[in-house]
Rosetta silent file (secondary structure, phi, psi, omega in degrees, C-alpha in Angstrom):
SEQUENCE: MPIIAPSILAANFGNLNAEIEMVNHSEADWLHVDVMDGVFVPNISFGQSIVKKMASLSTKIVDVHLMIVDPDRYIKEFSDAGAHNISVHYEACNHLHRTLQVIKECGAKAGVAINPHTNVELLSDVLEDIDLVILMSVNPGFGGQKFINHTLVKIQRLKQMIVERNLQTLIEIDGGVGLQNAEIILRAGADVLVAGSSVFHSDNPIETVRKFKALSSKPSFQA
SCORE:     score description
SCORE:     0.000 S_00000001
   1 L     0.000  149.837  178.670  -38.393   53.642   74.243 S_00000001
   2 L   -68.888  155.561  169.788  -39.724   54.044   70.720 S_00000001
   3 E   -86.354  125.999 -174.992  -42.520   56.457   69.858 S_00000001
   4 E  -112.698  130.383 -176.003  -45.523   54.474   68.738 S_00000001
   5 E  -128.689   90.633  175.881  -48.074   56.130   66.423 S_00000001
   6 E   -60.605  136.582 -174.682  -51.087   54.025   65.569 S_00000001
   7 E   -96.011  119.557 -176.678  -52.453   54.946   62.128 S_00000001
   8 H   -66.024  -13.729  179.787  -56.118   55.738   62.216 S_00000001
   9 H   -64.117  -25.792  177.951  -56.362   54.771   58.523 S_00000001
  10 H   -92.881    3.651 -179.645  -56.521   51.150   59.659 S_00000001
  11 L   -75.693  170.630  170.844  -59.253   51.754   62.178 S_00000001
  12 L   -83.882  104.276 -172.988  -62.925   50.949   61.932 S_00000001
  13 H   -64.553  -20.345  177.807  -64.291   54.124   60.383 S_00000001
  14 H   -74.082  -12.160 -178.968  -67.779   53.162   61.565 S_00000001
  15 H  -143.230   53.195 -173.869  -66.675   53.494   65.170 S_00000001
  16 H   -62.629  -37.637 -178.750  -63.957   56.107   65.187 S_00000001
  17 H   -57.425  -44.457 -179.020  -64.858   57.403   68.604 S_00000001
  18 H   -70.336  -36.522  179.280  -64.224   54.002   70.237 S_00000001
  19 H   -64.623  -43.313 -178.999  -61.036   53.463   68.189 S_00000001
  20 H   -69.985  -36.739  179.176  -59.556   56.772   69.250 S_00000001
  21 H   -64.224  -38.432  175.441  -60.597   56.094   72.863 S_00000001
  22 H   -59.872  -44.402  178.643  -58.717   52.779   72.652 S_00000001
  23 H   -63.941  -39.893  176.611  -55.591   54.692   71.532 S_00000001
  24 H   -55.908  -39.237 -176.796  -56.123   57.154   74.369 S_00000001
  25 H   -87.520   -4.630  179.295  -56.040   54.373   76.858 S_00000001
  26 L   -88.260  176.606  174.980  -53.072   52.662   75.313 S_00000001
  27 L   -87.783   13.949  179.621  -49.317   53.439   75.740 S_00000001
  28 L   -63.934  152.009 -177.763  -49.258   54.955   72.270 S_00000001
  29 L   -99.272  -41.272 -176.927  -47.536   58.339   71.984 S_00000001
  30 E  -126.770  159.301  169.367  -49.065   59.776   68.793 S_00000001
  31 E  -112.551  116.529 -177.934  -52.160   59.322   66.670 S_00000001
  32 E   -91.319  127.501 -175.731  -51.062   59.149   63.020 S_00000001
  33 E  -122.767  113.143  176.364  -53.536   60.629   60.503 S_00000001
  34 E   -90.820  119.545  175.708  -52.965   60.120   56.745 S_00000001
  35 E  -102.452  114.804 -174.139  -54.652   62.769   54.647 S_00000001
  36 E  -119.531  143.782 -174.255  -55.009   61.609   51.013 S_00000001
  37 E  -109.098   -4.512 -177.355  -56.441   63.598   48.092 S_00000001
  38 L    77.001    2.554 -178.875  -56.838   60.931   45.367 S_00000001
  39 L  -113.845  -62.342 -178.624  -54.324   62.918   43.216 S_00000001
  40 L   -66.513  -35.538  174.034  -50.921   62.552   44.853 S_00000001
  41 L  -129.615  152.237 -175.407  -51.858   59.079   45.965 S_00000001
  42 L   -82.670   57.765  178.363  -54.613   56.809   44.485 S_00000001
  43 L  -164.418  157.152  175.909  -56.895   56.978   47.497 S_00000001
  44 E  -125.850  129.963 -176.305  -58.987   59.536   49.407 S_00000001
  45 L  -120.371 -101.933 -168.077  -59.156   59.627   53.211 S_00000001
  46 L  -109.349  144.411  169.519  -59.881   62.486   55.629 S_00000001
  47 L   -99.756 -176.303 -175.586  -60.558   66.205   55.268 S_00000001
  48 H   -62.583  -35.888 -176.455  -60.016   68.986   57.718 S_00000001
  49 H   -69.165  -36.629  177.390  -63.298   68.606   59.481 S_00000001
  50 H   -70.915  -39.342  175.837  -62.752   64.905   60.278 S_00000001
  51 H   -59.460  -40.766  179.973  -59.215   65.674   61.418 S_00000001
  52 H   -65.275  -37.334  178.587  -60.574   68.397   63.735 S_00000001
  53 H   -67.133  -47.349  178.378  -63.083   65.939   65.193 S_00000001
  54 H   -59.872  -41.436  178.618  -60.365   63.262   65.697 S_00000001
  55 H   -65.294  -33.422  178.247  -58.094   65.802   67.326 S_00000001
  56 H   -65.883  -30.465 -179.839  -60.786   66.857   69.698 S_00000001
  57 H   -89.413  -19.036 -172.575  -61.212   63.214   70.884 S_00000001
  58 L   -89.760  136.553  173.082  -57.542   62.375   71.012 S_00000001
  59 L   -96.550    1.727 -178.694  -55.370   62.840   74.124 S_00000001
  60 L  -100.824  166.941  173.899  -52.241   62.013   72.079 S_00000001
  61 E   -64.543  130.476 -178.559  -50.049   64.084   69.827 S_00000001
  62 E   -93.610  113.231 -172.887  -51.865   64.334   66.451 S_00000001
  63 E  -106.626   96.780 -173.709  -49.374   63.466   63.690 S_00000001
  64 E   -94.311  127.400 -179.295  -50.816   64.582   60.353 S_00000001
  65 E  -111.245  105.152 -176.643  -49.231   63.258   57.158 S_00000001
  66 E   -86.847  106.331  173.675  -50.360   65.247   54.106 S_00000001
  67 E  -100.379   66.088 -171.537  -50.270   62.952   51.073 S_00000001
  68 L  -138.608  156.896  173.299  -51.558   65.702   48.861 S_00000001
  69 L   -81.865  153.537  176.939  -50.590   67.984   46.029 S_00000001
  70 L    51.015   53.883 -177.345  -50.037   71.708   46.819 S_00000001
  71 H   -63.744  -21.757 -177.905  -49.940   71.199   50.582 S_00000001
  72 H   -60.017  -27.533 -177.245  -49.147   74.834   51.329 S_00000001
  73 H   -65.343  -23.972 -169.289  -52.788   75.669   50.574 S_00000001
  74 L  -119.644   -0.571 -173.640  -53.957   73.599   53.599 S_00000001
  75 H   -58.288  -52.485 -178.358  -51.226   73.815   56.213 S_00000001
  76 H   -60.814  -36.429  178.506  -52.921   76.459   58.333 S_00000001
  77 H   -66.382  -38.210  177.138  -56.269   74.647   58.196 S_00000001
  78 H   -75.540  -29.872  171.723  -54.840   71.416   59.479 S_00000001
  79 H   -63.077  -47.365 -179.265  -52.910   73.333   62.158 S_00000001
  80 H   -66.333  -27.153  177.192  -56.097   74.998   63.207 S_00000001
  81 H   -72.338  -15.220  178.661  -57.857   71.534   63.168 S_00000001
  82 L   119.940    5.454  179.583  -55.465   70.391   65.930 S_00000001
  83 L   -68.657  130.367  174.872  -52.435   68.889   64.205 S_00000001
  84 L   -91.271  -36.158  169.651  -49.367   68.962   66.362 S_00000001
  85 E  -113.657  137.018  172.187  -47.060   67.591   63.621 S_00000001
  86 E  -128.094  117.792  179.279  -47.568   68.294   59.964 S_00000001
  87 E  -109.084  134.301  176.446  -45.573   66.385   57.363 S_00000001
  88 E  -114.751  158.395  178.455  -45.524   67.190   53.673 S_00000001
  89 E   -87.302  135.680  174.856  -44.057   65.187   50.864 S_00000001
  90 H   -50.772  -42.874 -176.191  -40.759   66.167   49.375 S_00000001
  91 H   -69.405  -14.832 -175.147  -42.172   65.090   46.010 S_00000001
  92 H  -106.973    1.734 -173.569  -45.161   67.501   46.328 S_00000001
  93 L  -118.015  121.534  177.537  -43.280   70.680   47.288 S_00000001
  94 L   -80.632  -29.904 -177.599  -41.701   73.091   44.819 S_00000001
  95 L  -131.855   73.805 -171.672  -40.351   75.353   47.580 S_00000001
  96 H   -60.945  -42.099 -179.986  -39.781   72.943   50.494 S_00000001
  97 H   -58.967  -41.798  177.520  -37.830   75.324   52.726 S_00000001
  98 H   -66.207  -39.477  179.225  -40.600   77.889   52.582 S_00000001
  99 H   -61.766  -41.451  177.753  -43.215   75.229   53.255 S_00000001
 100 H   -63.936  -35.744  175.287  -41.364   74.114   56.372 S_00000001
 101 H   -63.693  -41.294 -179.795  -41.290   77.665   57.604 S_00000001
 102 H   -61.811  -41.790  178.912  -45.022   78.027   57.115 S_00000001
 103 H   -59.329  -45.661 -178.861  -45.628   74.884   59.226 S_00000001
 104 H   -65.414  -41.742  179.214  -43.464   76.238   62.020 S_00000001
 105 H   -63.322  -22.737  178.102  -45.128   79.630   61.918 S_00000001
 106 L   -84.692   -4.478  176.284  -48.484   77.875   62.495 S_00000001
 107 L    92.751    8.274  178.585  -46.968   76.396   65.692 S_00000001
 108 L  -103.143  165.675  172.572  -46.632   72.769   64.536 S_00000001
 109 E   -78.006  143.018 -173.077  -43.611   70.514   64.212 S_00000001
 110 E  -105.082  123.575 -178.692  -42.476   70.362   60.612 S_00000001
 111 E  -122.172  155.089  173.015  -42.000   67.006   58.919 S_00000001
 112 E  -125.271  129.139  173.548  -41.047   65.855   55.422 S_00000001
 113 E  -101.701  145.193  176.083  -42.068   62.494   53.996 S_00000001
 114 E  -128.117  142.390  176.213  -40.270   60.768   51.172 S_00000001
 115 L   -70.173  162.284 -178.592  -41.434   57.988   48.920 S_00000001
 116 L   -55.119  -31.588 -177.120  -39.602   54.603   48.640 S_00000001
 117 L   -85.165   -8.284 -172.345  -37.856   55.719   45.463 S_00000001
 118 L   -93.885  130.811 -176.249  -36.579   59.053   46.831 S_00000001
 119 L   -77.063  137.195 -178.700  -33.015   59.252   48.115 S_00000001
 120 H   -64.561  -22.380 -176.916  -32.512   60.576   51.630 S_00000001
 121 H   -64.179  -23.780  178.555  -29.536   62.633   50.454 S_00000001
 122 H   -63.458  -20.093  179.235  -32.100   65.013   48.791 S_00000001
 123 H   -87.505   -2.508 -172.099  -32.974   66.247   52.275 S_00000001
 124 H   -54.931  -43.755 -173.050  -29.378   67.358   53.048 S_00000001
 125 H   -75.092  -15.734 -178.959  -29.977   71.100   52.349 S_00000001
 126 H  -121.130    6.687 -174.876  -33.048   71.362   54.596 S_00000001
 127 H   -58.569  -35.170  178.371  -32.287   68.785   57.283 S_00000001
 128 H   -63.737  -19.404  178.926  -31.624   71.485   59.895 S_00000001
 129 H   -96.075    1.470 -173.273  -35.174   72.755   59.330 S_00000001
 130 L  -107.312  130.346  178.868  -36.888   69.436   59.696 S_00000001
 131 L   -84.914  -31.952  177.691  -38.291   68.188   62.991 S_00000001
 132 E  -153.270  146.025  178.727  -39.133   64.706   61.658 S_00000001
 133 E  -118.000  127.005  174.701  -38.664   62.737   58.490 S_00000001
 134 E   -95.466  109.263  170.100  -41.237   60.112   57.474 S_00000001
 135 E   -85.905  112.789  177.323  -39.627   57.351   55.424 S_00000001
 136 E   -69.735  119.406 -179.134  -42.347   55.654   53.431 S_00000001
 137 L  -103.552    7.877  166.620  -41.586   51.907   53.665 S_00000001
 138 L  -139.923  169.047  177.190  -44.450   51.063   51.277 S_00000001
 139 L   -77.199  127.417 -169.401  -45.773   52.879   48.223 S_00000001
 140 L   -68.356  150.054  175.533  -48.177   55.431   49.749 S_00000001
 141 L   134.002  -29.328 -178.264  -51.947   55.288   49.291 S_00000001
 142 L  -143.505  146.649  176.112  -53.163   52.084   50.932 S_00000001
 143 L   -84.024  171.796  175.873  -52.701   50.306   54.262 S_00000001
 144 L    72.154   22.658  179.465  -51.659   46.694   54.823 S_00000001
 145 L   -89.781  164.875 -179.374  -48.762   46.589   52.330 S_00000001
 146 L   -82.412  139.449  177.367  -45.525   44.689   52.809 S_00000001
 147 L   -57.246  130.095  174.145  -42.462   46.431   54.249 S_00000001
 148 L   -86.928  114.514 -169.145  -39.834   47.384   51.615 S_00000001
 149 L   -62.469  -26.250 -179.956  -36.599   46.032   53.038 S_00000001
 150 L   -63.262  -20.076  177.007  -34.316   48.667   51.370 S_00000001
 151 H   -54.660  -30.169  179.314  -35.831   51.137   53.834 S_00000001
 152 H   -61.965  -40.626  176.224  -33.405   49.837   56.445 S_00000001
 153 H   -61.635  -40.961  178.801  -30.506   51.132   54.417 S_00000001
 154 H   -64.225  -42.576  177.130  -32.229   54.550   54.108 S_00000001
 155 H   -55.971  -52.300 -176.264  -32.777   54.621   57.899 S_00000001
 156 H   -57.946  -45.508 -178.184  -29.146   53.985   58.554 S_00000001
 157 H   -66.301  -44.363 -177.973  -27.961   56.630   56.126 S_00000001
 158 H   -68.251  -38.209  177.587  -30.382   59.254   57.350 S_00000001
 159 H   -63.300  -38.458  176.561  -29.537   58.572   60.975 S_00000001
 160 H   -59.195  -43.585  175.786  -25.865   58.981   60.110 S_00000001
 161 H   -59.445  -41.708 -177.381  -26.650   62.393   58.575 S_00000001
 162 H   -70.216  -43.555 -177.620  -28.610   63.440   61.639 S_00000001
 163 H   -70.639  -39.934 -179.789  -25.887   62.336   64.128 S_00000001
 164 H   -61.713  -30.605  178.535  -23.076   63.904   62.131 S_00000001
 165 L   -97.542    2.881  179.744  -24.818   67.289   62.366 S_00000001
 166 L    56.143   46.091 -179.999  -25.848   66.817   66.003 S_00000001
 167 L   -96.754  170.732  176.169  -29.554   67.286   65.169 S_00000001
 168 L  -112.897   16.079 -178.876  -32.620   66.072   67.029 S_00000001
 169 L   -57.938  131.294 -176.966  -34.576   65.212   63.882 S_00000001
 170 E   -90.749  145.679  172.505  -36.810   62.154   64.433 S_00000001
 171 E  -106.733  122.771 -177.322  -37.036   59.291   61.885 S_00000001
 172 E  -111.852  131.060 -179.933  -40.544   58.001   61.460 S_00000001
 173 E  -112.461  127.858 -173.329  -41.270   54.761   59.549 S_00000001
 174 E  -126.363  109.997  171.772  -44.623   54.404   57.845 S_00000001
 175 L   123.970  122.874  176.159  -45.820   51.225   56.147 S_00000001
 176 L    69.677   19.329 -174.854  -45.638   47.500   56.797 S_00000001
 177 L   -88.831  128.194  176.761  -44.518   47.897   60.397 S_00000001
 178 L  -146.061  173.451  179.229  -45.404   44.977   62.715 S_00000001
 179 L   -58.583  -26.669 -175.208  -44.045   43.222   65.758 S_00000001
 180 L   -73.660  -20.592 -177.628  -42.204   40.817   63.465 S_00000001
 181 L  -127.984   -1.046 -174.298  -39.929   43.593   62.004 S_00000001
 182 H   -61.778  -41.877 -175.767  -40.181   46.494   64.459 S_00000001
 183 H   -64.977  -40.979 -179.731  -37.002   45.751   66.378 S_00000001
 184 H   -69.585  -29.357  175.065  -34.762   45.579   63.332 S_00000001
 185 H   -67.897  -44.033  178.991  -36.280   48.854   62.153 S_00000001
 186 H   -65.300  -39.413  179.942  -35.544   50.464   65.512 S_00000001
 187 H   -70.170  -20.279  175.435  -32.027   49.084   65.536 S_00000001
 188 H   -74.553  -17.310  178.337  -31.375   50.564   62.143 S_00000001
 189 L   125.911    7.431 -179.906  -32.026   54.006   63.766 S_00000001
 190 L   -75.485  149.335 -178.699  -35.733   54.690   63.629 S_00000001
 191 L  -111.201  -30.818 -172.504  -37.406   56.708   66.449 S_00000001
 192 E  -128.453  132.647  178.591  -41.101   56.535   65.571 S_00000001
 193 E  -114.918  119.855  174.455  -43.113   53.552   64.328 S_00000001
 194 E   -88.862  118.917 -179.315  -46.451   54.098   62.493 S_00000001
 195 E  -122.978  119.874 -178.402  -48.438   50.899   63.071 S_00000001
 196 L  -103.188  -90.398 -178.784  -51.803   50.523   61.355 S_00000001
 197 H   -54.552  -40.436 -171.314  -53.142   47.038   60.644 S_00000001
 198 H   -67.464  -19.026  174.520  -50.796   45.448   63.191 S_00000001
 199 H   -95.358  -59.456 -171.572  -52.492   47.455   65.959 S_00000001
 200 H   -68.289  -29.610 -177.244  -56.161   47.931   64.887 S_00000001
 201 L   -96.983    8.033  178.925  -56.557   44.545   63.410 S_00000001
 202 L   -82.419  163.523  179.829  -54.956   42.660   66.296 S_00000001
 203 L   -68.240  -29.702 -177.930  -56.963   40.677   68.849 S_00000001
 204 L  -139.356   85.143 -174.461  -55.842   43.032   71.657 S_00000001
 205 H   -57.103  -39.937 -179.961  -54.750   46.388   70.297 S_00000001
 206 H   -65.272  -38.223 -179.081  -53.772   47.828   73.691 S_00000001
 207 H   -72.312  -33.460  178.548  -51.570   44.837   74.473 S_00000001
 208 H   -64.120  -43.327  175.983  -50.039   45.090   70.943 S_00000001
 209 H   -59.842  -44.566  178.957  -49.105   48.750   71.585 S_00000001
 210 H   -56.011  -41.128  179.058  -47.594   47.651   74.905 S_00000001
 211 H   -66.495  -41.095  173.876  -45.443   45.117   73.099 S_00000001
 212 H   -59.540  -46.280 -175.845  -44.257   47.767   70.612 S_00000001
 213 H   -66.372  -26.771 -178.015  -43.332   50.108   73.448 S_00000001
 214 L   -80.540   -8.838  179.512  -41.324   47.333   75.180 S_00000001
 215 L   -67.844  149.964  175.037  -39.028   46.859   72.191 S_00000001
 216 L   -72.857  137.999  179.516  -35.430   47.981   72.350 S_00000001
 217 L  -117.928   19.044  175.283  -34.795   51.173   70.471 S_00000001
 218 L   -75.553  115.735 -179.677  -31.023   51.219   70.779 S_00000001
 219 L   -61.537  146.396  174.620  -29.519   51.645   67.314 S_00000001
 220 L  -102.024   -2.014 -176.934  -26.952   49.081   66.248 S_00000001
 221 L   -73.941  158.601  174.006  -25.512   51.293   63.452 S_00000001
 222 L  -114.272  118.051 -177.779  -22.115   52.929   63.671 S_00000001
 223 L   -84.130    0.000    0.000  -22.214   56.614   62.768 S_00000001
């Protein structure tokens, strides 16, 4: 079954306790938290104290996505705040290998996110050090955007790289994911679906998560 990670960015910020409690009672696997600094992306979201509060309320794996410049400065703080997974952007790291080692030294799973224009081949030299790759399927910074279809090609190529090296690296898709396109994304080789508006803005979020979990995750690609 696919790993489903509702994105708290799409939740009702005025009632975060109830929104996280809903995720806790659902079949979701992870709680996805986008941290934005208003510099790397044109928006500002949560700081360390809010992430710590959300992590204390969540019974799910806390999947923190740092959409920030100079992420090395904050890795330990987000780990201490309760992040189980910490993903940094390839485009924001001058010394990516070292950054990944710092994340692992803090006890978290190490992830790398890449923007829609970034080629997956650029991860080749560090792929063995990565626990998960977030492929941005929209331009980062705002929720509710349309899925970029070329992401499917990137998923297939990245999955091929992972299989050829016999790695366990997870492929996480973030942006524009809904029940209408989730299955084709999974069949391309994705493992984790970040679902924001499609979950939190649905009439029955718990049932929506159940429908995501019921989708086939068997890849159709040929490695």
